[in-house]
C-alpha positions as a printed Julia matrix, in Angstrom:
85×3 Matrix{Float64}:
 159.22  -165.38  120.17
 160.25  -163.95  116.77
 162.0   -166.0   114.11
 163.67  -163.89  111.44
 165.16  -165.38  108.27
 167.35  -163.33  105.97
 167.74  -164.83  102.51
 170.78  -163.93  100.44
 173.05  -165.18   97.7
 175.99  -167.23   99.01
 179.18  -165.22   98.69
 177.68  -161.76   99.24
 178.34  -161.5   103.0
 181.59  -162.36  104.74
 181.83  -163.69  108.31
 182.15  -160.24  109.91
 179.2   -158.86  107.94
 177.05  -161.82  109.01
 178.0   -161.29  112.65
 177.11  -157.61  112.41
 173.83  -158.29  110.6
 172.73  -160.89  113.16
 173.52  -158.55  116.06
 171.81  -155.51  114.56
 168.65  -157.37  113.54
 168.48  -158.78  117.07
 168.94  -155.28  118.52
 166.16  -153.93  116.29
 163.72  -156.67  117.32
 164.5   -156.05  120.99
 163.87  -152.34  120.48
 160.69  -152.64  118.4
 158.91  -155.79  119.56
 160.53  -156.23  122.95
 160.29  -152.55  123.93
 163.95  -152.62  124.97
 163.57  -155.56  127.36
 166.85  -157.38  127.98
 164.84  -160.53  128.78
 163.22  -160.41  125.33
 166.66  -160.7   123.67
 166.94  -164.36  124.75
 163.9   -165.17  122.62
 164.98  -163.58  119.32
 166.04  -166.07  116.65
 167.78  -164.73  113.54
 169.02  -166.94  110.71
 170.88  -166.15  107.51
 169.79  -168.49  104.73
 172.35  -168.51  101.93
 171.55  -170.07   98.59
 173.84  -170.78   95.66
 173.96  -168.02   93.02
 172.28  -170.33   90.48
 169.15  -170.33   92.67
 168.68  -166.57   92.21
 167.76  -164.27   89.36
 167.76  -160.49   89.15
 166.17  -159.04   86.07
 166.27  -162.46   84.44
 170.02  -162.83   84.93
 171.65  -165.29   87.29
 174.73  -164.08   89.15
 177.81  -166.27   88.94
 180.43  -166.71   91.65
 182.8   -164.77   89.39
 180.41  -161.82   89.08
 179.87  -161.82   92.85
 183.63  -161.89   93.51
 184.2   -159.12   90.97
 181.45  -156.97   92.5
 181.97  -157.61   96.22
 185.4   -159.27   96.42
 186.02  -162.96   96.99
 185.66  -164.59  100.41
 188.7   -166.47  101.67
 188.78  -169.84  103.41
 188.71  -168.01  106.76
 185.3   -166.48  105.92
 186.67  -162.96  105.51
 186.33  -160.8   102.44
 189.51  -160.59  100.37
 190.47  -157.12   99.25
 189.66  -156.54   95.6
 192.75  -156.0    93.43
């Protein structure tokens, strides 16, 4: 029974992107480890672990919520990405 954890910065993925990511990672595990078995799908656990931007560093620089929103677009209260202006 595989357990997959995807770690990312909070604010990078919106609700639809998370849904797609979870489904596609599950599909890949079924294909690769489960050899396409529909029964294997029931045993695939996938989790997205989001951490605050201050918990991350890239090249010694910590992203801020403002930088994330400027780069990817802000996420609204409904969990969907707002269109960048």
